[in-house]
Structures are given as C-alpha cells and as structure tokens.
MIKOL-864781 format. One record per residue: x, y, z of N, C-alpha, C in turn; residue in one letter. Coordinates in steps of 0.02 Angstrom, whole numbers, plus 50000, padded with zeros to 5 digits. Each point is the difference from the previous one (the first is absolute). Example, Ala and Ser with C-alpha at 12.3 -4.5 7.8 and 13.67 -1.06 7.14 Angstrom:
BEGIN
<atom <50660,49716,50390>,<49955,50059,50000>,<50045,50060,50000>,a>
<atom <49982,50053,49964>,<50042,50059,50003>,<49961,50055,50037>,s>
***
This chain:
BEGIN
<atom <55044,54800,55429>,<49954,50047,49967>,<49927,49980,50013>,x>
<atom <49986,49935,50000>,<49931,49977,50006>,<49990,49968,50068>,x>
<atom <49942,50011,50029>,<49981,49966,50062>,<49939,49957,49984>,x>
<atom <49999,49939,50024>,<49946,49954,49983>,<49931,50028,50019>,x>
<atom <49996,50036,50054>,<49935,50024,50024>,<49978,50064,49965>,x>
<atom <50041,50027,49955>,<49983,50064,49968>,<49990,49994,49926>,x>
<atom <49994,49939,49975>,<49991,49990,49928>,<49925,50006,49984>,x>
<atom <49983,50048,49960>,<49930,50010,49983>,<49993,50052,49946>,x>
<atom <49943,50002,49968>,<49989,50047,49945>,<49963,50061,50025>,x>
<atom <50025,50058,49981>,<49967,50064,50015>,<50007,50045,49940>,x>
<atom <49944,50023,49974>,<50001,50043,49941>,<50010,50073,50020>,x>
<atom <50047,50033,49967>,<50012,50071,50012>,<49986,50039,49936>,x>
<atom <49974,50060,50005>,<49994,50042,49940>,<50068,50010,49968>,x>
<atom <50003,50001,49934>,<50063,50010,49964>,<50033,50063,50027>,x>
<atom <50059,49994,50031>,<50029,50059,50033>,<50033,50049,49953>,x>
<atom <50026,49977,49943>,<50035,50045,49954>,<49972,49990,49931>,x>
<atom <49967,50051,49975>,<49968,49993,49934>,<50027,50053,49952>,x>
<atom <50018,49978,49941>,<50021,50045,49947>,<49945,50003,49948>,x>
<atom <49980,50059,49982>,<49945,50008,49953>,<50021,50042,49941>,x>
<atom <50050,49975,49962>,<50023,50036,49941>,<49948,49995,49944>,x>
<atom <49996,50052,49960>,<49962,49993,49938>,<50045,49966,49948>,x>
<atom <49972,49987,49940>,<50037,49962,49951>,<50066,50033,49981>,x>
<atom <49999,50066,49992>,<50061,50035,49981>,<50052,49997,50055>,x>
<atom <49978,50008,50062>,<50047,49997,50056>,<50031,49931,50007>,x>
<atom <49958,49948,49987>,<50027,49932,50003>,<50054,49990,49948>,x>
<atom <49988,50024,49939>,<50049,49991,49947>,<50064,50038,50015>,x>
<atom <49994,50061,50026>,<50059,50039,50018>,<50040,49965,50054>,x>
<atom <49965,49973,50050>,<50035,49966,50055>,<50034,49937,49975>,x>
<atom <49965,49962,49957>,<50029,49938,49974>,<50062,50015,49957>,x>
<atom <49995,50050,49958>,<50057,50018,49957>,<50058,50026,50041>,x>
<atom <49985,50038,50053>,<50054,50027,50042>,<50037,49944,50036>,x>
<atom <49962,49950,50024>,<50033,49944,50033>,<50043,49961,49951>,x>
<atom <49974,49988,49941>,<50040,49964,49950>,<50063,50039,49984>,x>
<atom <49994,50066,49991>,<50059,50039,49983>,<50051,49997,50056>,x>
<atom <49977,49995,50061>,<50046,49996,50058>,<50031,49930,50004>,x>
<atom <49960,49948,49995>,<50025,49933,50012>,<50042,49975,49941>,x>
<atom <49989,50026,49940>,<50040,49977,49944>,<50072,50023,50005>,x>
<atom <50013,50047,50045>,<50068,50025,50012>,<50037,49959,50053>,x>
<atom <49967,49948,50024>,<50034,49955,50048>,<50047,49955,49961>,x>
<atom <50062,49996,50024>,<50050,49957,49969>,<50035,49958,50053>,x>
<atom <50011,49938,49984>,<50041,49958,50042>,<50073,50018,49987>,x>
<atom <50037,50015,50053>,<50070,50018,49992>,<50044,49953,50042>,x>
<atom <50060,49992,49978>,<50049,49959,50037>,<50058,50042,50025>,x>
<atom <50001,50064,49983>,<50054,50044,50020>,<49971,50052,50048>,x>
<atom <50017,49992,50064>,<49972,50044,50051>,<50052,50048,50028>,x>
<atom <49976,50057,50021>,<50040,50047,50040>,<49995,49979,50073>,x>
<atom <50050,50020,50039>,<49995,49986,50072>,<49967,50058,50038>,x>
<atom <49968,50045,49963>,<49965,50056,50031>,<49947,49973,50048>,x>
<atom <50000,50024,50062>,<49953,49973,50050>,<49927,50015,49982>,x>
<atom <49956,49958,50025>,<49928,50010,49995>,<49973,49995,50071>,x>
<atom <49961,50049,50021>,<49975,50002,50069>,<49951,49943,50013>,x>
<atom <50005,49971,50059>,<49956,49946,50019>,<49926,50018,49994>,x>
<atom <49978,50060,50020>,<49928,50015,49994>,<49974,49993,49928>,x>
<atom <50042,50012,49950>,<49978,49991,49931>,<49986,49926,49987>,x>
<atom <50045,49957,50022>,<49990,49928,49992>,<49938,49977,50038>,x>
<atom <49991,50026,50060>,<49942,49981,50040>,<49935,50019,49966>,x>
<atom <49998,50059,49971>,<49938,50022,49966>,<49985,49956,49940>,x>
<atom <50052,49980,49964>,<49989,49957,49941>,<49976,49931,50022>,x>
<atom <50027,49973,50053>,<49978,49935,50025>,<49930,50006,50030>,x>
<atom <49985,50056,50031>,<49932,50011,50025>,<49950,49998,49941>,x>
<atom <50020,50029,49943>,<49958,49998,49940>,<49991,49928,49976>,x>
<atom <50054,49961,50001>,<49995,49930,49980>,<49952,49962,50045>,x>
<atom <49998,50019,50063>,<49956,49966,50048>,<49926,50013,49989>,x>
<atom <49983,50047,49956>,<49929,50012,49984>,<49975,49954,49945>,x>
<atom <50043,49958,49974>,<49983,49957,49944>,<49944,49950,50018>,x>
<atom <49958,49981,49952>,<49951,49947,50014>,<50034,49933,50010>,x>
<atom <49967,49956,50037>,<50029,49934,50013>,<49945,49950,50014>,x>
<atom <50017,49936,49992>,<49952,49947,50012>,<49974,50000,50071>,x>
<atom <49934,50007,50008>,<49967,50003,50066>,<50027,50056,50044>,x>
<atom <50033,50049,49969>,<50029,50056,50036>,<50051,49977,50052>,x>
<atom <50033,49944,49988>,<50050,49975,50048>,<50067,50036,49994>,x>
<atom <50009,50037,49945>,<50061,50040,49991>,<50063,49958,50014>,x>
<atom <50010,49948,49959>,<50052,49951,50015>,<50070,50020,49977>,x>
<atom <50022,50058,50021>,<50065,50024,49979>,<50038,50030,50059>,x>
<atom <50065,50001,49992>,<50043,50035,50048>,<50058,50028,49961>,x>
<atom <50018,50062,50015>,<50055,50034,49966>,<50055,50015,50051>,x>
<atom <50061,49984,49981>,<50058,50015,50042>,<50043,50051,49963>,x>
<atom <50006,50060,50027>,<50040,50053,49969>,<50070,50000,50031>,x>
<atom <50050,49994,49959>,<50069,49991,50025>,<50045,50056,49974>,x>
<atom <50029,50037,50046>,<50050,50050,49983>,<50068,49982,50029>,x>
<atom <50002,49954,50048>,<50062,49980,50033>,<50049,49971,49949>,x>
<atom <50059,50029,49997>,<50049,49981,49948>,<50022,49927,50007>,x>
<atom <50010,49978,50061>,<50024,49931,50010>,<49946,49950,49979>,x>
<atom <49937,50014,50016>,<49947,49954,49980>,<49993,50000,49924>,x>
<atom <50004,50059,49970>,<49997,50003,49926>,<50057,49960,49969>,x>
<atom <50059,50006,50029>,<50057,49964,49974>,<49989,49925,50005>,x>
<atom <49973,49977,50055>,<49988,49928,50009>,<49946,49976,49952>,x>
<atom <49950,50042,49987>,<49949,49982,49951>,<50030,49995,49931>,x>
<atom <50044,50047,49983>,<50032,49997,49934>,<50041,49936,49992>,x>
<atom <50040,49983,50050>,<50041,49940,49996>,<49957,49937,49991>,x>
<atom <49946,49996,50039>,<49956,49941,49995>,<49964,49999,49933>,x>
<atom <49977,50058,49977>,<49965,50003,49936>,<50047,49983,49942>,x>
<atom <50060,50024,50002>,<50047,49986,49946>,<50020,49927,49998>,x>
<atom <50002,49968,50057>,<50013,49928,50001>,<49946,49962,49962>,x>
<atom <49937,50018,50013>,<49945,49968,49963>,<50003,50018,49926>,x>
<atom <50017,50062,49985>,<50001,50022,49930>,<50055,49965,49961>,x>
<atom <50057,49987,50031>,<50053,49965,49964>,<49978,49930,49979>,x>
<atom <49963,49966,50043>,<49973,49935,49982>,<49948,50006,49944>,x>
<atom <49961,50053,50003>,<49949,50014,49949>,<50033,50007,49932>,x>
<atom <50051,50043,49996>,<50032,50014,49936>,<50047,49944,49978>,x>
<atom <50019,49956,50046>,<50044,49945,49983>,<49962,49941,49971>,x>
<atom <49935,50005,49995>,<49962,49946,49969>,<49935,49984,50034>,x>
<atom <49990,50026,50060>,<49939,49986,50036>,<49938,50027,49965>,x>
<atom <50009,50053,49961>,<49943,50032,49968>,<49979,49966,49935>,x>
<atom <50046,49967,49967>,<49985,49971,49935>,<50016,50049,49944>,x>
<atom <50016,49974,49942>,<50023,50042,49944>,<49947,50050,49977>,x>
<atom <49937,49978,49999>,<49948,50045,49974>,<49992,50062,50043>,x>
<atom <50002,49990,50066>,<49992,50056,50046>,<50060,50048,49994>,x>
<atom <50060,49972,49998>,<50060,50042,49994>,<49998,50040,49935>,x>
<atom <49978,49969,49946>,<49995,50035,49936>,<49949,50057,50004>,x>
<atom <49944,49988,50036>,<49949,50052,50007>,<50027,50060,50038>,x>
<atom <50048,49989,50044>,<50028,50054,50041>,<50055,50039,49964>,x>
<atom <50026,49974,49944>,<50056,50033,49967>,<49987,50073,49983>,x>
<atom <49940,50018,49972>,<49988,50071,49983>,<49996,50045,50062>,x>
<atom <49991,49971,50059>,<49995,50039,50061>,<50068,50014,50029>,x>
<atom <50049,49957,49984>,<50069,50013,50021>,<50015,49982,50072>,x>
<atom <49962,49955,50030>,<50011,49982,50070>,<50056,49948,50007>,x>
<atom <50032,50001,50058>,<50051,49951,50017>,<49991,49980,50072>,x>
<atom <50044,49958,50025>,<49996,49978,50070>,<50024,50054,50048>,x>
<atom <50032,50053,49975>,<50024,50054,50043>,<49943,50048,50015>,x>
<atom <49989,50014,50065>,<49944,50042,50021>,<50023,50057,50046>,x>
<atom <50041,50046,49974>,<50025,50054,50042>,<49946,50047,50026>,x>
<atom <49943,50002,49966>,<49946,50044,50023>,<49976,49981,50069>,x>
<atom <50009,49936,50019>,<49978,49979,50067>,<50042,50032,50055>,x>
<atom <50060,50021,49983>,<50043,50038,50046>,<49987,50074,49997>,x>
<atom <49993,50026,49939>,<50002,50072,49988>,<49934,50034,50014>,x>
<atom <49944,49971,49978>,<49935,50032,50010>,<49990,50014,50075>,x>
<atom <49976,50059,50018>,<49994,50016,50071>,<49951,49956,50038>,x>
<atom <49951,49972,49964>,<49951,49956,50033>,<49990,49937,49959>,x>
<atom <49993,49945,50036>,<49972,49939,49971>,<49935,49986,50037>,x>
<atom <49949,49981,49962>,<49937,49981,50031>,<49987,49927,49981>,x>
<atom <50000,49957,50051>,<49985,49929,49989>,<49926,49990,50010>,x>
<atom <49969,49969,49951>,<49928,49988,50001>,<49987,49927,50018>,x>
<atom <49963,49989,50053>,<49984,49932,50023>,<49925,49987,49992>,x>
<atom <49984,49938,49980>,<49931,49977,49997>,<49986,49958,50062>,x>
<atom <49947,50016,50036>,<49982,49964,50060>,<49953,49942,49982>,x>
<atom <50026,49939,50003>,<49961,49943,49978>,<49944,49983,50049>,x>
<atom <50010,50017,50062>,<49947,49994,50050>,<50011,50054,50053>,x>
<atom <49946,50015,50036>,<50004,50049,50054>,<49982,49967,50066>,x>
<atom <49998,50041,50052>,<49985,49974,50067>,<49948,50044,50033>,x>
<atom <49952,49969,50033>,<49953,50037,50042>,<50037,50025,50062>,x>
<atom <49967,50044,50037>,<50034,50027,50058>,<50010,49949,50055>,x>
<atom <49969,49940,49993>,<50013,49947,50049>,<50055,49952,49976>,x>
<atom <50029,50017,49941>,<50056,49960,49975>,<49981,49946,49950>,x>
<atom <49935,49984,49992>,<49981,49950,49951>,<50002,50028,49930>,x>
<atom <50010,49956,49952>,<50009,50022,49931>,<49934,50012,49964>,x>
<atom <50003,50044,49950>,<49946,50004,49951>,<50031,50003,49930>,x>
<atom <49963,49976,49952>,<50024,49996,49931>,<49993,50067,49966>,x>
<atom <50050,50019,49960>,<49994,50058,49956>,<49981,49976,49930>,x>
<atom <49966,50043,49963>,<49972,49981,49935>,<50028,50045,49945>,x>
<atom <50007,49970,49940>,<50026,50037,49942>,<50063,50038,50019>,x>
<atom <50046,49965,50031>,<50060,50034,50026>,<50044,50028,49944>,x>
<atom <50020,49960,49949>,<50043,50029,49948>,<49967,50059,49965>,x>
<atom <49935,49993,49986>,<49965,50054,49965>,<49998,50063,50044>,x>
<atom <49985,49991,50064>,<49994,50058,50045>,<50067,50035,50008>,x>
<atom <50053,49961,50009>,<50066,50031,50009>,<50024,50032,49936>,x>
<atom <49983,49969,49943>,<50019,50030,49936>,<49967,50068,49989>,x>
<atom <49936,50005,50018>,<49965,50064,49993>,<50031,50052,50046>,x>
<atom <50014,49980,50063>,<50029,50047,50048>,<50069,50023,49976>,x>
<atom <50038,49955,49971>,<50066,50020,49975>,<49993,50049,49942>,x>
<atom <49949,49990,49958>,<49987,50049,49947>,<49984,50068,50028>,x>
<atom <49958,50001,50052>,<49986,50064,50034>,<50065,50032,50024>,x>
<atom <50043,49959,50030>,<50063,50026,50028>,<50045,50029,49945>,x>
<atom <50006,49964,49945>,<50041,50025,49945>,<49973,50067,49974>,x>
<atom <49934,50005,49993>,<49970,50062,49976>,<50011,50056,50050>,x>
<atom <49994,49985,50065>,<50010,50051,50052>,<50072,50024,50001>,x>
<atom <50047,49955,49994>,<50071,50019,49999>,<50015,50043,49940>,x>
<atom <49974,49982,49942>,<50009,50041,49940>,<49969,50068,50009>,x>
<atom <49940,50002,50028>,<49965,50064,50011>,<50041,50045,50047>,x>
<atom <50038,49969,50045>,<50042,50039,50046>,<50066,50022,49968>,x>
<atom <50011,49982,49937>,<50060,50022,49965>,<50058,49952,50006>,x>
<atom <49986,49938,50020>,<50053,49951,50010>,<50002,49948,49945>,x>
<atom <50058,49970,49991>,<50009,49946,49952>,<50003,49934,50037>,x>
<atom <49983,49946,49965>,<49998,49934,50031>,<50029,49947,49954>,x>
<atom <50018,49945,50030>,<50019,49940,49963>,<49970,49940,50037>,x>
<atom <49961,49960,49966>,<49974,49938,50030>,<50051,49945,49990>,x>
<atom <50014,49965,50054>,<50050,49947,49999>,<49971,49938,50033>,x>
<atom <50005,49943,49965>,<49968,49939,50025>,<50048,49941,49996>,x>
<atom <50054,50000,50040>,<50042,49939,50001>,<49959,49941,50025>,x>
<atom <50017,49942,49975>,<49960,49941,50018>,<50047,49941,50016>,x>
<atom <49994,49971,50060>,<49952,50016,50054>,<50024,50060,50041>,x>
<atom <49955,50025,50042>,<50015,50059,50041>,<49991,49986,50075>,x>
<atom <50005,49938,50020>,<49991,49984,50071>,<50051,50035,50044>,x>
<atom <50056,50020,49971>,<50051,50035,50040>,<49972,50065,50030>,x>
<atom <49948,50029,49968>,<49972,50062,50026>,<49964,49988,50067>,x>
<atom <49967,49944,50008>,<49968,49985,50064>,<50051,50000,50056>,x>
<atom <50059,49972,49986>,<50052,49996,50051>,<50030,50069,50013>,x>
<atom <50020,50034,49946>,<50033,50065,50007>,<49955,50053,50031>,x>
<atom <49934,49995,49987>,<49954,50052,50022>,<49955,49976,50057>,x>
<atom <50013,49941,50026>,<49965,49973,50058>,<49924,49999,49989>,x>
<atom <49980,49971,49943>,<49929,49994,49985>,<49978,49929,50012>,x>
<atom <49937,49989,50019>,<49976,49934,50019>,<49991,49953,49940>,x>
<atom <49993,49936,50015>,<49991,49950,49948>,<49935,50009,49962>,x>
<atom <49952,50035,50029>,<49936,50012,49966>,<50007,50048,49942>,x>
<atom <50056,50034,49994>,<50010,50050,49948>,<50048,49975,49946>,x>
<atom <49981,50010,49938>,<50042,49980,49943>,<50026,50063,49966>,x>
<atom <50065,50009,49995>,<50027,50059,49965>,<49987,49994,49925>,x>
<atom <49974,50054,49971>,<49983,49999,49929>,<50044,50046,49958>,x>
<atom <50015,50060,50027>,<50033,50051,49959>,<50046,50041,50045>,x>
<atom <50057,50020,49972>,<50040,50053,50031>,<49996,50060,49954>,x>
<atom <49979,50057,50027>,<49998,50062,49961>,<50059,50044,50021>,x>
<atom <50042,50016,49952>,<50051,50052,50012>,<49967,50067,49986>,x>
<atom <50009,50047,50045>,<49964,50064,49996>,<50048,50057,50012>,x>
<atom <49996,50051,49957>,<50042,50059,50010>,<49997,50046,49939>,x>
<atom <50052,50040,49994>,<50005,50046,49942>,<50048,49970,49949>,x>
<atom <49985,50009,49936>,<50045,49973,49949>,<50067,50036,50000>,x>
<atom <50053,49965,49984>,<50066,50031,49993>,<49999,50048,49941>,x>
<atom <50047,50046,50001>,<50004,50050,49946>,<50010,49966,49933>,x>
<atom <50035,49944,49999>,<50014,49965,49938>,<49956,49938,49991>,x>
<atom <49942,49999,50033>,<49955,49943,49996>,<49977,49989,49928>,x>
<atom <49992,49937,49982>,<49975,49982,49934>,<49943,49950,50008>,x>
<atom <49962,49991,49947>,<49950,49948,49997>,<50010,49961,49935>,x>
<atom <49984,49936,49998>,<50007,49962,49938>,<49951,50027,49947>,x>
<atom <50024,50005,49940>,<49955,50023,49946>,<49939,49955,49995>,x>
<atom <50010,49935,50011>,<49944,49953,49995>,<49945,50014,50051>,x>
<atom <50020,50031,50057>,<49950,50014,50052>,<49952,50055,49980>,x>
<atom <50018,50038,49950>,<49956,50054,49976>,<49948,49975,49950>,x>
<atom <50005,49937,49981>,<49952,49972,49953>,<49940,49973,50039>,x>
<atom <49944,50032,49995>,<49940,49978,50035>,<49947,49979,49949>,x>
<atom <49962,49950,50018>,<49947,49977,49955>,<49949,50056,49989>,x>
<atom <49978,50009,49939>,<49948,50050,49988>,<49934,49980,50031>,x>
<atom <49957,50048,50008>,<49936,49988,50033>,<49961,49944,49967>,x>
<atom <50003,49996,49934>,<49963,49949,49965>,<50021,49929,50016>,x>
<atom <50061,49992,50026>,<50025,49933,50017>,<49985,49982,50073>,x>
<atom <49983,50050,50041>,<49988,49984,50070>,<49927,50012,50021>,x>
<atom <49959,50022,49953>,<49930,50015,50016>,<49953,49970,49949>,x>
<atom <49950,49965,50024>,<49943,49979,49959>,<49938,50030,50031>,x>
<atom <49959,50032,49959>,<49939,50033,50024>,<49940,49962,49973>,x>
<atom <49955,49983,50046>,<49937,49968,49981>,<49943,50046,50026>,x>
<atom <49986,50053,49962>,<49951,50049,50022>,<49929,49978,49983>,x>
***
C-alpha cells in the first residue's frame, strides 16, 4: 500500500461535507439509533444464501474506518466454502471445549450463563458466510521491508464496528465469535504471520425459529454510559 518515496503530506479540500441544521441532525441521529437498536446477535441462522456483492459492499464500508496513521491494519476473509467453514467449526469447537472445561475460570463461565452459550457452534456451519477479521501487526513497503502499524487493536475494533453496522443496515444478522487462541485461522485461511486473527463473524439471515437471550435485551440506560461536561 505504501511506497517509501511517496510518503508525504498534501492537504485536500474536504471532499464530502454534510451541512445539516439542528433539526436535521437530530432527525438523522434518532433515525440511526432506531435502526441500530434493532440489531441483535443471533445464534440460529438460516442457510438462505447471501450474494457476494452484498458482503463486498459491507467490507468496503468497513475499509473506510479511521485508523492509526491511516495504515488500515486490517484484513477480512469472507468464507462461503462449506468445507472450510466445517474445518473452522471443528477447530473452534476444540478450543471452546477447553474453554468451558475450565480454561475460562468459574467467574467467566458464570457471566456467560444468561447468554446460554456452549462449546457447540453449529452457526459456523449453517450461516452462509463467515468473515474472519485479522489485525495486521506490521505491513510491508513495496520493496519488501517492514513498517510498523499503530493503534492496531483500536483501529481494527473500529473497522469491525463499521462492518457490523453495515451488515445490519443490509438486513443481515451477525454473531461475533472469538475462540482463543485462533492461530488455526492463519493456517486454514493461508494468512501471514504478520496478521493476528481477532474475530469470526457469522453472517446471514436468522432462522425462522431464531431466539435471543432475554438478558441480551437489557442495555444500560443513557445515564450509565454518558457523562456530560458542558
């Protein structure tokens, strides 16, 4: 992406400007909240196909996210191949069995009880798409030498948030899955050692009988997540 001889600062006029009045800003903010509050994490997926261009557009949106030094230290692998999904499920469930067998600790397992999760991850087979999110710990110049990436976890976290919002906006449901460790993804997906797998997103349409945990509908009120110092 970067060439050593082309690194330099150039100021451009702001290319896209929104000039809402106060009322328009409030309407837009409320409309987005009303839309995003309907996003639910689901574990019960339909096998209804989702066209690749939809996934591509959502990942393209994620790629517009801000990042440290604009290094964009992320890579997304979209997987529809059934055999690869099956292998990911088997590897993930192996890690999850160790997690639930004591690797997580009693406190963590207790915290998960209201969510109803187990080591079984059938959604990794059934959802039409899995998106593996990788963090690029370092990059390479076009001559092959390395350069450091900055604020990598923060940058990839923001981009993943963009991706989740884009997928929801497209009418799709998601599940974030983070087996630990996830080095098996580098092998299965042929990703380099410079990339660390962070998240597997199951993406698709919810099953007709999909449910969500009642506890997942409990959100902190605004007063608990916002402090204003005007």
